[in-house]
C-alpha positions in Angstrom: 0.2 -0.1 0.0 1.5 3.4 -1.1 0.9 6.2 0.9 0.2 8.9 -1.0 -2.2 7.0 -3.1 -4.2 6.4 0.2 -4.0 9.9 0.7 -5.2 10.4 -3.0 -8.8 8.7 -1.7 -9.2 10.4 1.1 -8.8 13.7 -0.5 -12.1 12.6 -3.0 -13.9 11.8 -0.1 -13.5 14.9 1.3 -13.7 17.4 -1.9 -17.8 17.3 -1.0 -17.1 17.3 2.8 -14.8 20.8 2.0 -17.1 22.5 -0.4 -20.2 22.0 1.9 -18.4 23.5 4.1 -17.2 26.6 1.9 -21.5 26.7 0.9 -21.6 27.2 4.4 -21.5 30.9 5.2 -21.3 30.6 9.3 -18.5 28.1 8.5 -16.8 30.7 6.6 -17.0 33.7 8.7 -15.8 31.7 11.6 -12.9 30.3 9.1 -12.0 33.9 7.2 -13.1 36.3 9.9 -16.0 38.3 10.1 
């Protein structure tokens, strides 16, 4: 098992979650300040 391939798979699974976070205004405010 090559670590970087496993990492790629994790990133692919996380992309939709990250997109949902960016759609959530409250999370964006908390991350980037008001």
